[in-house]
PAZAPA-4460 file (N, C-alpha, C; in steps of 0.05 Angstrom, whole numbers, plus 32768, in hexadecimal, padded with zeros to 4 digits):
% residues 297
    n_x    n_y    n_z   ca_x   ca_y   ca_z    c_x    c_y    c_z   seq   type   mol
   8107   81D5   8042   8111   81C2   802F   80FB   81BA   801B     1      M     A
   80FF   81BB   8001   80EA   81B4   7FEE   80E3   8197   7FF0     2      P     A
   80C9   8192   7FEB   80C0   8176   7FED   80C8   8165   7FD6     3      A     A
   80CE   8170   7FBF   80D5   8161   7FA8   80EE   816A   7F9B     4      N     A
   80FD   8158   7F8E   8113   815F   7F7D   8113   814C   7F66     5      D     A
   8128   814D   7F55   8129   813B   7F3E   812A   811E   7F48     6      S     A
   811A   810D   7F3D   8118   80F1   7F47   8126   80DE   7F34     7      Q     A
   8131   80C9   7F3F   813E   80B4   7F2F   812A   80A0   7F24     8      D     A
   8112   80A0   7F2F   80FE   808C   7F27   80E5   809A   7F1E     9      V     A
   80DA   8092   7F08   80C0   809C   7EFE   80AA   808D   7F0C    10      S     A
   8099   809B   7F1B   8083   808E   7F29   806F   8083   7F15    11      V     A
   806A   8092   7EFF   8058   8088   7EEB   8062   806E   7EDE    12      Q     A
   807C   806D   7ED9   8088   8055   7ECF   8085   803E   7EE2    13      H     A
   8088   8044   7EFC   8085   802F   7F11   8069   8024   7F11    14      A     A
   8056   8036   7F0F   803A   802D   7F0F   8034   801B   7EF7    15      A     A
   803E   8024   7EDF   8039   8015   7EC7   8047   7FFA   7EC8    16      Q     A
   8060   7FFA   7ED2   806F   7FE2   7ED4   8062   7FCE   7EE7    17      H     A
   8056   7FDA   7EFC   8048   7FC9   7F10   8031   7FBA   7F02    18      G     A
   8022   7FC8   7EF1   800C   7FBB   7EE3   8017   7FA5   7ED1    19      K     A
   802E   7FAA   7EC4   803A   7F95   7EB2   8040   7F7C   7EC2    20      T     A
   804A   7F80   7EDB   8051   7F69   7EEB   8039   7F5C   7EF9    21      L     A
   8022   7F68   7EF5   800A   7F5D   7F02   8007   7F66   7F1E    22      G     A
   8015   7F7C   7F26   8012   7F87   7F40   7FFB   7F9A   7F42    23      L     A
   7FF0   7F9E   7F5A   7FDA   7FB0   7F5D   7FE4   7FCD   7F60    24      G     A
   7FD2   7FDE   7F69   7FD9   7FFA   7F6E   7FDC   7FFF   7F8B    25      N     A
   7FE2   7FEB   7F9B   7FE7   7FEE   7FB7   8002   7FFB   7FBC    26      E     A
   8005   8008   7FD2   801D   8017   7FD8   8036   8004   7FD8    27      L     A
   8033   7FED   7FE4   8049   7FDA   7FE5   8053   7FD2   7FC9    28      S     A
   8040   7FCF   7FB6   8047   7FC8   7F9B   8056   7FDF   7F8E    29      D     A
   804C   7FF7   7F92   8059   800F   7F86   8075   8013   7F90    30      M     A
   8079   800E   7FAA   8093   8011   7FB6   80A6   7FFB   7FAB    31      L     A
   809C   7FE3   7FA8   80AD   7FCD   7F9E   80B8   7FD4   7F83    32      K     A
   80A6   7FDD   7F71   80AF   7FE3   7F55   80BE   7FFE   7F54    33      V     A
   80B4   8012   7F63   80BF   802C   7F60   80D9   8031   7F6D    34      G     A
   80E2   801E   7F7F   80FC   8021   7F8C   8110   800C   7F82    35      T     A
   8109   7FFD   7F6E   811B   7FE8   7F65   8136   7FF2   7F5D    36      K     A
   8137   8008   7F4D   8151   8012   7F45   8162   801C   7F5D    37      D     A
   8154   8028   7F70   8163   8032   7F88   816E   801B   7F98    38      S     A
   815F   8004   7F9A   816A   7FED   7FA7   8183   7FE3   7F9A    39      H     A
   8183   7FE2   7F7F   819A   7FD9   7F70   81B2   7FEB   7F75    40      T     A
   81AE   8005   7F74   81C3   8018   7F79   81CF   8015   7F96    41      L     A
   81BD   8013   7FA9   81C5   8011   7FC5   81D6   7FF8   7FCA    42      A     A
   81CD   7FE1   7FBF   81DA   7FC8   7FC5   81F5   7FC6   7FB7    43      E     A
   81FA   7FD8   7FA3   8213   7FD8   7F95   8226   7FEE   7F9D    44      N     A
   8220   7FFC   7FB2   8233   800F   7FBD   824B   8000   7FC8    45      T     A
   8262   800D   7FC7   827B   8000   7FD0   8279   7FF8   7FED    46      H     A
   826E   8009   7FFE   826D   8003   801B   825D   7FEA   8020    47      F     A
   8245   7FE8   8013   8234   7FD1   8016   8241   7FB8   800C    48      V     A
   824D   7FB9   7FF5   825A   7FA1   7FEA   8271   7F97   7FFC    49      K     A
   8280   7FAA   8007   8296   7FA2   8019   828A   7F95   8032    50      E     A
   8275   7FA1   803D   8269   7F97   8055   825F   7F7A   8050    51      F     A
   8253   7F76   8039   8247   7F5B   8033   825D   7F46   8030    52      L     A
   8275   7F4F   802B   828B   7F3C   8029   8299   7F38   8044    53      Q     A
   828E   7F44   8059   829A   7F42   8073   82B1   7F55   8078    54      G     A
   82B5   7F67   8065   82CB   7F7A   8068   82C0   7F94   8074    55      R     A
   82BB   7F93   808E   82B1   7FAA   809C   82C2   7FAF   80B5    56      I     A
   82CE   7FC7   80B7   82DF   7FCD   80CE   82CD   7FD6   80E5    57      R     A
   82D8   7FD2   80FD   82C8   7FD9   8115   82C2   7FF7   8115    58      R     A
   82D6   8008   810E   82D1   8025   810F   82BB   802D   80FB    59      D     A
   82BA   8020   80E4   82A5   8027   80D0   828A   801D   80DA    60      L     A
   828A   8006   80E7   8271   7FFC   80F2   8267   800E   8108    61      F     A
   8279   8019   8118   8272   802C   812D   8266   8046   8121    62      E     A
   8273   8050   810C   8269   8068   80FF   824D   8063   80F3    63      H     A
   824A   804B   80E8   8230   8044   80DD   821A   8043   80F3    64      M     A
   8222   8039   810A   820F   8037   8120   8207   8053   812A    65      T     A
   821A   8065   812A   8214   8081   8131   8200   808D   811D    66      V     A
   8205   8088   8103   81F3   8092   80EF   81D7   8087   80F2    67      A     A
   81D5   806E   80F7   81BB   8061   80FC   81AD   806D   8114    68      L     A
   81BC   8073   8129   81B0   807E   8141   81A3   8099   813B    69      Y     A
   81B0   80AA   812C   81A5   80C4   8126   818D   80C2   8114    70      H     A
   818E   80B0   8100   8178   80AD   80ED   8160   80A2   80FC    71      V     A
   8164   808D   810C   814D   8081   811A   8142   8093   8130    72      Y     A
   8153   80A2   813C   8148   80B5   8150   8135   80C9   8143    73      T     A
   813D   80D4   812C   812C   80E7   811E   8113   80D9   8114    74      A     A
   8116   80C2   8108   80FF   80B4   80FD   80EB   80AD   8112    75      L     A
   80F4   80A2   8128   80E2   8099   813D   80D5   80B0   814C    76      E     A
   80E3   80C6   814F   80D6   80DD   815B   80C1   80E9   8149    77      E     A
   80C6   80E9   812F   80B2   80F4   811C   809A   80E0   811A    78      E     A
   809F   80C7   811C   8089   80B4   811C   8078   80B7   8135    79      M     A
   8085   80BB   814B   8076   80C0   8164   8065   80D9   8162    80      E     A
   8071   80EE   8157   8063   8107   8153   804A   8104   8142    81      R     A
   804C   80F2   812E   8036   80EE   811B   8027   80D4   811F    82      N     A
   8028   80C9   8137   801B   80AF   813C   7FFD   80B0   8138    83      K     A
   7FF1   80C8   813A   7FD4   80CA   8136   7FCC   80D3   811A    84      G     A
   7FE0   80D8   8109   7FDA   80E2   80EE   7FCE   80CB   80DD    85      H     A
   7FB9   80D1   80CF   7FAA   80BD   80C0   7FBC   80AF   80AC    86      V     A
   7FD0   80BD   80A1   7FE1   80B2   808D   7FF9   80A2   8098    87      A     A
   7FFA   80A0   80B2   8011   8090   80BE   8009   807F   80D6    88      F     A
   7FF4   8086   80E4   7FEC   8078   80FD   7FEC   805A   80FB    89      A     A
   7FE2   804D   80E5   7FE2   8030   80E4   7FFE   8023   80E4    90      P     A
   8012   8033   80DE   802E   8028   80DD   803E   802E   80F6    91      L     A
   8031   8038   810A   8040   803F   8123   8042   8026   8135    92      H     A
   805A   801A   8135   805F   8002   8145   8077   8007   8157    93      F     A
   8075   8019   816B   808D   801F   817B   8097   8007   818B    94      P     A
   8086   7FF7   8196   808F   7FE0   81A6   809E   7FCC   8195    95      L     A
   8095   7FC7   817D   80A2   7FB3   816C   80BA   7FBD   815D    96      E     A
   80BA   7FD7   8155   80CE   7FE0   8142   80E3   7FF4   814D    97      L     A
   80DD   8002   8161   80EF   8018   816A   810C   800E   816E    98      S     A
   811F   801D   8162   813B   8015   8162   814D   8028   8173    99      R     A
   8143   803F   817B   8154   8053   8188   8161   8047   81A1   100      K     A
   8151   803B   81B3   815D   8031   81CC   8172   801B   81C6   101      A     A
   816D   800A   81B3   8180   7FF5   81AC   819A   8002   81A2   102      A     A
   8198   8016   8191   81B0   8024   8187   81BF   8032   819D   103      L     A
   81B1   803C   81B1   81BF   8049   81C8   81D0   8034   81D6   104      E     A
   81C5   801C   81D9   81D5   8006   81E6   81ED   7FFF   81D6   105      K     A
   81EA   7FFE   81BC   8201   7FF7   81AA   8216   800D   81AC   106      D     A
   820E   8026   81AC   8222   803C   81AE   8230   803C   81C9   107      L     A
   8221   8035   81DE   822E   8033   81F8   8243   801D   81F8   108      H     A
   823D   8007   81EA   8250   7FF1   81E8   8269   7FFA   81D9   109      F     A
   8266   8008   81C3   827D   800F   81B3   828D   8027   81BE   110      F     A
   827F   803B   81CA   828C   8053   81D1   828D   8058   81F0   111      Y     A
   827E   8048   81FF   827E   804C   821C   8269   8060   8225   112      G     A
   8268   8066   823F   8252   8077   824A   8251   8093   823F   113      P     A
   8267   809C   8233   8268   80B7   8228   8263   80B7   8209   114      Q     A
   8255   80A3   8200   8251   809F   81E3   8244   80B7   81D6   115      W     A
   8233   80C6   81E4   8225   80DC   81D7   8238   80F2   81CD   116      Q     A
   824F   80F4   81DB   8263   8108   81D3   8272   8100   81BA   117      K     A
   8270   80E7   81B3   827E   80DD   819B   826C   80D6   8184   118      K     A
   8252   80DB   8188   823F   80D3   8173   8235   80EB   8163   119      A     A
   8248   80F9   8157   8242   8111   8147   8235   8109   812C   120      A     A
   8224   811A   8122   8217   8115   8108   8229   811E   80F2   121      R     A
   822C   810D   80DD   823B   8114   80C6   8229   8126   80B4   122      S     A
   8235   8130   809E   8226   8141   808C   820F   8132   807F   123      D     A
   8214   811A   8075   8200   810A   8068   81E9   8103   807B   124      A     A
   81F1   80FB   8093   81DD   80F4   80A7   81CD   810D   80AF   125      V     A
   81DA   8124   80B0   81CC   813D   80B6   81B6   8142   80A1   126      D     A
   81BC   813E   8088   81A8   8143   8073   8191   812F   8075   127      R     A
   8198   8116   807B   8184   8101   807E   8171   8108   8095   128      Y     A
   817C   810F   80AC   816C   8115   80C3   815B   812E   80BE   129      V     A
   8166   8142   80B2   8157   815A   80AC   813F   8154   809A   130      E     A
   8143   8142   8087   812D   813B   8075   8117   812D   8084   131      R     A
   811E   811A   8095   810A   810C   80A5   80FB   8120   80B7   132      I     A
   8109   8132   80C3   80FC   8146   80D5   80E9   8157   80C4   133      R     A
   80F1   815F   80AC   80E0   8170   809C   80C7   8161   8094   134      W     A
   80CA   8148   808C   80B3   8137   8085   80A0   8135   809C   135      I     A
   80AB   812F   80B4   809A   812C   80CB   8089   8144   80D2   136      G     A
   8095   815B   80CD   8087   8174   80D3   8074   817E   80BD   137      E     A
   807C   817A   80A4   806D   8186   808E   805E   8172   807C   138      H     A
   8068   8159   8079   805C   8146   8068   805C   812A   8074   139      E     A
   804F   8127   808B   804F   810D   8099   8045   80F5   8089   140      P     A
   8036   80FB   8074   802C   80E5   8063   8043   80D7   8054   141      E     A
   805B   80E3   8054   8072   80D7   8048   8084   80C8   805B   142      L     A
   807D   80C8   8075   808D   80B9   8088   808E   809B   8082   143      L     A
   8078   8091   8076   8078   8075   806F   808F   806D   805D   144      V     A
   8098   807F   804C   80AF   8079   803B   80C8   8073   804A   145      A     A
   80CD   8083   805F   80E5   807F   806F   80E2   8067   8081   146      H     A
   80CB   8063   808C   80C6   804B   809D   80C9   8032   808D   147      A     A
   80BF   8032   8075   80C0   801B   8063   80DD   8014   805C   148      Y     A
   80ED   8028   8054   8108   8022   804B   8119   8019   8063   149      T     A
   8113   8022   807B   8123   801A   8092   811B   8000   809E   150      R     A
   8103   7FFE   80A8   80FA   7FE7   80B8   80F7   7FCE   80A8   151      Y     A
   80ED   7FCF   808F   80EA   7FB7   8080   8105   7FAB   8079   152      M     A
   8119   7FBC   8074   8134   7FB3   806F   8140   7FA6   8088   153      G     A
   813C   7FB3   809F   8146   7FA9   80B8   813B   7F8D   80BF   154      D     A
   8121   7F8A   80BB   8114   7F71   80C1   811B   7F5B   80AD   155      L     A
   8121   7F63   8094   8128   7F4F   807F   8143   7F43   8083   156      S     A
   8157   7F53   808B   8172   7F49   808C   8181   7F4D   80A5   157      G     A
   8173   7F57   80BA   8181   7F5E   80D2   8190   7F48   80E0   158      G     A
   8184   7F30   80E1   8191   7F1A   80F0   81A9   7F11   80E1   159      Q     A
   81A8   7F11   80C6   81BF   7F09   80B7   81D6   7F1D   80BA   160      V     A
   81CF   7F37   80B8   81E2   7F4C   80BB   81EF   7F4A   80D7   161      L     A
   81E0   7F44   80EB   81EA   7F41   8106   8200   7F2C   8107   162      K     A
   81FB   7F16   80FA   820F   7F00   80FB   8228   7F07   80EB   163      K     A
   8225   7F14   80D4   823C   7F1C   80C4   824D   7F30   80D4   164      V     A
   8241   7F44   80E0   8250   7F57   80F0   825D   7F4A   8109   165      A     A
   824E   7F39   8115   8259   7F2B   812D   8272   7F1B   8126   166      Q     A
   8271   7F0D   8110   8287   7EFD   8108   829F   7F0E   80FE   167      R     A
   8299   7F22   80EE   82AE   7F32   80E2   82BC   7F44   80F7   168      A     A
   82AD   7F4D   810B   82B8   7F60   811F   82BE   7F52   8139   169      L     A
   82BA   7F38   813B   82BF   7F29   8153   82B0   7F35   816B   170      H     A
   8297   7F3B   8167   8286   7F46   817D   827C   7F30   818F   171      L     A
   8275   7F36   81A7   826C   7F22   81BB   8254   7F12   81B1   172      P     A
   8254   7EF9   81B7   823D   7EE7   81AF   8224   7EEF   81BD   173      A     A
   8226   7EFF   81D3   820F   7F08   81E2   81FF   7F1C   81D3   174      S     A
   820A   7F27   81BD   81FB   7F3B   81AD   8202   7F57   81B4   175      G     A
   8214   7F5C   81C5   821C   7F78   81CC   8227   7F86   81B3   176      E     A
   821E   7F9E   81AF   8227   7FAD   8197   8215   7FA8   817F   177      G     A
   8202   7F96   8182   81F0   7F8E   816C   81D3   7F8F   8173   178      L     A
   81CD   7F9E   8188   81B1   7F9F   8191   819E   7FA9   817C   179      E     A
   81A8   7FBB   816B   8198   7FC7   8156   818A   7FB2   8145   180      F     A
   8197   7F9B   8140   818E   7F87   812E   817B   7F73   813B   181      Y     A
   8175   7F76   8154   8164   7F63   8162   8149   7F70   8169   182      T     A
   8134   7F65   815E   8118   7F6F   8163   810B   7F5C   8177   183      F     A
   810E   7F62   8191   8104   7F50   81A6   80E5   7F4D   81A5   184      D     A
   80D8   7F61   819B   80BA   7F60   819C   80AE   7F59   8181   185      N     A
   80BE   7F4F   816F   80B4   7F44   8155   80BB   7F26   8155   186      V     A
   80A8   7F16   815C   80AD   7EF9   815E   80AE   7EEB   8143   187      T     A
   80A1   7EF5   812F   80A1   7EE9   8115   80A3   7F00   8100   188      N     A
   80BB   7F04   80F6   80C0   7F1A   80E4   80AF   7F19   80CB   189      A     A
   80AB   7F01   80C0   809B   7EFE   80A8   807F   7F07   80AB   190      G     A
   8073   7EFE   80C1   8057   7F06   80C7   8054   7F23   80CD   191      K     A
   8068   7F2E   80DB   8067   7F4A   80E1   8069   7F5B   80C7   192      F     A
   807B   7F53   80B5   807D   7F62   809C   8064   7F60   808C   193      K     A
   8057   7F49   808D   803D   7F46   8080   8029   7F5A   808B   194      Q     A
   8028   7F5C   80A6   8016   7F6F   80B3   801D   7F8C   80AB   195      L     A
   8037   7F92   80AB   8040   7FAD   80A4   8038   7FB5   8088   196      Y     A
   803C   7FA2   8075   8034   7FA8   805A   8016   7FAC   8057   197      R     A
   8007   7F9C   8066   7FEA   7F9F   8066   7FE1   7FBA   8071   198      S     A
   7FEE   7FC2   8087   7FE8   7FDD   8092   7FF0   7FF3   807F   199      R     A
   8006   7FEF   8072   8010   8003   805F   7FFC   8006   8048   200      M     A
   7FF2   7FEF   803E   7FDF   7FF0   8028   7FC4   7FFB   8030   201      N     A
   7FBF   7FFB   804A   7FA5   8005   8054   7FA4   8024   8057   202      S     A
   7FBC   8031   8054   7FBC   804E   8056   7FAC   805A   8040   203      L     A
   7F9B   806E   8048   7F8A   807A   8034   7F99   8091   8026   204      E     A
   7FA9   8089   8012   7FB8   809C   8003   7FAF   809C   7FE6   205      L     A
   7FAD   80B3   7FDA   7FA6   80B4   7FBE   7FBE   80AE   7FAC   206      D     A
   7FBA   80AA   7F93   7FCF   80A2   7F80   7FE7   80B6   7F80   207      A     A
   7FE1   80CF   7F81   7FF6   80E4   7F81   8007   80E1   7F9A   208      K     A
   7FFB   80DE   7FB1   800A   80DB   7FCA   801A   80C2   7FCB   209      T     A
   800F   80AC   7FC0   801F   8093   7FBF   8037   8097   7FAD   210      M     A
   8034   80A6   7F98   804B   80AC   7F87   8060   80BC   7F96   211      G     A
   8058   80CE   7FA6   806B   80DE   7FB6   8078   80CD   7FCB   212      R     A
   806A   80B9   7FD6   8077   80A6   7FE8   808D   8097   7FDB   213      V     A
   8088   808E   7FC2   809D   807F   7FB3   80B5   8092   7FAE   214      V     A
   80B0   80AB   7FA7   80C5   80BE   7FA3   80D6   80C1   7FBD   215      E     A
   80C8   80C3   7FD3   80D5   80C7   7FED   80E6   80AF   7FF5   216      E     A
   80DC   8097   7FEE   80EB   807E   7FF4   8105   807E   7FE4   217      A     A
   8104   8087   7FCB   811C   8089   7FBB   812F   809E   7FC6   218      N     A
   8124   80B3   7FD0   8135   80C7   7FDD   8143   80BB   7FF6   219      R     A
   8134   80AB   8005   8140   809F   801D   8157   808D   8015   220      A     A
   8154   807E   7FFF   816A   806D   7FF6   8182   807E   7FEE   221      F     A
   817E   8094   7FE0   8194   80A5   7FD8   81A2   80B0   7FF1   222      R     A
   8193   80B7   8005   81A0   80C2   801D   81B0   80AC   802B   223      M     A
   81A6   8094   802B   81B6   807E   8036   81D0   807A   8027   224      N     A
   81CF   807C   800C   81E7   8079   7FFC   81FB   808F   8002   225      M     A
   81F2   80A7   8008   8204   80BC   8010   8212   80B6   802A   226      E     A
   8204   80A9   803C   8211   80A1   8055   8226   808C   804F   227      V     A
   8220   8079   803D   8234   8065   8036   824D   8071   802A   228      F     A
   824A   8086   801A   8261   8094   800E   8272   80A0   8024   229      K     A
   8265   80AB   8038   8275   80B7   804E   8285   80A1   805D   230      E     A
   8278   808A   8061   8286   8074   806E   829E   806A   805D   231      L     A
   829A   806A   8043   82B0   8063   8031   82C7   8077   8033   232      D     A
   82C0   8090   8036   82D5   80A5   8039   82E5   80A1   8052   233      A     A
   82D8   8098   8068   82E6   8092   8080   82F9   807B   807C   234      I     A
   82F0   8066   806D   8301   804F   8067   831A   8058   8058   235      R     A
   8317   806A   8044   832D   8073   8034   8341   8084   8044   236      E     A
   8337   8093   8058   8349   80A3   8069   8359   8092   807C   237      L     A
   834D   807B   8084   835A   806A   8098   835A   804D   808E   238      T     A
   8369   8047   8078   8369   802C   806D   8374   8018   8080   239      P     A
   8365   8003   8085   836E   7FED   8096   835A   7FD6   8093   240      D     A
   8361   7FC4   8081   834F   7FAE   807C   8357   7F95   808C   241      E     A
   8369   7F97   809F   8372   7F80   80AD   835F   7F77   80C3   242      K     A
   834C   7F88   80CA   833A   7F82   80E0   8324   7F6E   80D8   243      K     A
   8320   7F6C   80BE   830D   7F58   80B4   8315   7F52   8098   244      S     A
   830E   7F3A   808E   8317   7F33   8073   8305   7F20   8065   245      G     A
   830F   7F17   804E   82FF   7F06   803C   82F5   7EEC   8048   246      P     A
   8302   7EE3   805E   82F9   7ECA   806A   82DD   7ECB   8074   247      S     A
   82D3   7EE4   8078   82B8   7EE7   8082   82A5   7EED   806B   248      N     A
   82AD   7EE9   8052   829E   7EF1   803B   8283   7EE4   803A   249      A     A
   826F   7EF3   8030   8255   7EE9   802B   8253   7EDE   800F   250      A     A
   823F   7ECD   8009   823B   7EC3   7FEE   8234   7ED9   7FDB   251      P     A
   8238   7ED5   7FC1   8233   7EEA   7FAD   8215   7EF1   7FAB   252      P     A
   8210   7F0A   7FA2   81F5   7F14   7F9F   81E6   7F03   7F8B   253      L     A
   81CE   7EFB   7F92   81BE   7EE9   7F81   81B0   7EF9   7F6B   254      L     A
   81B7   7EF2   7F52   81AA   7EFD   7F3A   81AC   7F1B   7F39   255      N     A
   81BE   7F27   7F48   81C1   7F44   7F47   81A9   7F54   7F51   256      G     A
   8198   7F47   7F61   817F   7F54   7F6A   817E   7F57   7F88   257      M     A
   8172   7F6C   7F91   816F   7F71   7FAD   8157   7F61   7FB7   258      C     A
   815B   7F4D   7FC8   8145   7F3C   7FD1   8133   7F49   7FE5   259      S     A
   813C   7F5E   7FF3   812A   7F6C   8004   8113   7F78   7FF2   260      F     A
   811B   7F7F   7FDA   8107   7F8A   7FC7   80F1   7F76   7FC2   261      H     A
   80F8   7F5C   7FC0   80E4   7F47   7FBD   80D6   7F43   7FD8   262      K     A
   80E5   7F42   7FED   80DA   7F3C   8008   80C5   7F50   8011   263      E     A
   80C9   7F69   8009   80B7   7F7E   8012   809A   7F79   800B   264      A     A
   8095   7F6B   7FF5   807A   7F67   7FEC   8074   7F4A   7FE4   265      T     A
   8085   7F37   7FEC   8080   7F1C   7FE3   8069   7F0F   7FF3   266      Q     A
   8061   7EF8   7FEA   804B   7EEA   7FF6   8051   7EE3   8013   267      A     A
   803D   7EE3   8025   8040   7EDC   8041   804D   7EC1   8045   268      P     A
   805E   7EBF   8058   8069   7EA5   8060   8082   7E9D   8051   269      G     A
   808A   7EAD   803D   80A3   7EA6   802E   80BA   7EB5   803C   270      V     A
   80CC   7EA6   8047   80E2   7EB1   8056   80F9   7EB8   8044   271      S     A
   8103   7ED1   8047   811A   7ED9   8037   8132   7EC7   803D   272      L     A
   8137   7EC2   8057   814E   7EB2   805E   814C   7E95   8055   273      L     A
   8133   7E8B   8056   8130   7E6F   804E   8136   7E6C   8030   274      S     A
   8134   7E81   8021   813A   7E80   8004   8157   7E84   7FFF   275      R     A
   8166   7E8A   8014   8183   7E8D   8011   818C   7EA8   8006   276      G     A
   817A   7EBB   8004   8181   7ED4   7FF8   818D   7EE7   800E   277      N     A
   81A2   7EDE   801A   81AC   7EED   8032   81BB   7F06   802B   278      V     A
   81C9   7F06   8014   81DA   7F1D   800E   81CA   7F37   800A   279      V     A
   81B6   7F35   7FF9   81A6   7F4D   7FF5   8197   7F55   800D   280      A     A
   8190   7F42   801E   8182   7F49   8037   8195   7F59   8048   281      A     A
   81AE   7F52   8049   81C2   7F61   8059   81C4   7F7D   804D   282      I     A
   81C5   7F7F   8033   81C8   7F99   8026   81B2   7FAB   802E   283      A     A
   819A   7FA1   802E   8183   7FB2   8034   8182   7FB8   8051   284      C     A
   818B   7FA6   8062   818B   7FAC   807F   819F   7FC2   8084   285      A     A
   81B6   7FC0   8076   81CA   7FD5   8079   81BF   7FF0   806F   286      V     A
   81B3   7FEE   8059   81AA   8007   804D   818F   800F   8056   287      A     A
   8190   800B   8051   8182   8016   8055   8178   800B   8054   288      V     A
   8175   8003   805C   817A   8003   806C   817F   8004   8065   289      A     A
   8191   8029   8088   81A1   8038   8088   819C   8030   807C   290      V     A
   81A1   8003   807D   81B6   7FFF   8079   81A9   7FEC   8078   291      V     A
   8190   7FF8   803D   8186   7FE7   802D   8186   7FCF   803B   292      C     A
   8173   8015   8034   817E   8015   803A   8178   800F   803F   293      I     A
   814D   7FDB   8045   8156   7FDB   804B   8153   7FE1   8049   294      Q     A
   81B0   8010   8090   81C1   801F   8098   81BA   801C   8097   295      F     A
   8191   801A   8059   819B   8022   805C   8199   8016   8058   296      L     A
   8174   8002   8038   8173   8008   8041   8170   7FF5   8058   297      M     A
***
């Protein structure tokens, strides 16, 4: 698989725009500026907007959990493979961040003990996983792009997303089915994100490699959006909006901006949730997280 294709974001423009904003040339600054357009696109996908309004069906949530399982399995196995690589080692936090085991518990809750037989990879997830595998084997210096888009989004909006899904899908208050969104070994998300950004900025990458990391982060967002499109296709094939509705709606998006984008590099101690920017946090947790993406990010 080729390492580069046509990009939606100009890295040179990102660097110049960063200077205009008074940002430095640190990797976190470049990612903040260089993925801004991708954040906007991801948060405005139909699937994400429906989810943020509390209109998420259980079957779609289950499919999303399957997708997350495959993505995180690939990502965490490649991070483990490259835990000693100079361009990634400082970002290896398996105890604090690993999601595979939590997702297995969620899938067991939704599908039962035979969940593995029902957790097939879709076409979009297949492409996403293959890209992560290729990066892990051939260009591990780009793994930071996938880790950044996934884990920072999860930590920024995970708890809010958990509450929205729990309410909309009537899931148990005990947290079953939502283990993915609970980071038992991260006691203070804000401080941990500060540490993660610091470690990310400490990576000894030249300007060209940092530009490639930004390109790869944008690719990760596009792959998450492809997964969202597949989930929307499932919704269209099996229309049923009665399982959740507008009564669970979230407040409107603030200023049309993705707040995970701000959160990823904002000053220490400023809590995303304390500022009330919950909607964009959810979007990024979903996406990519996955799932903004932030599925996703």
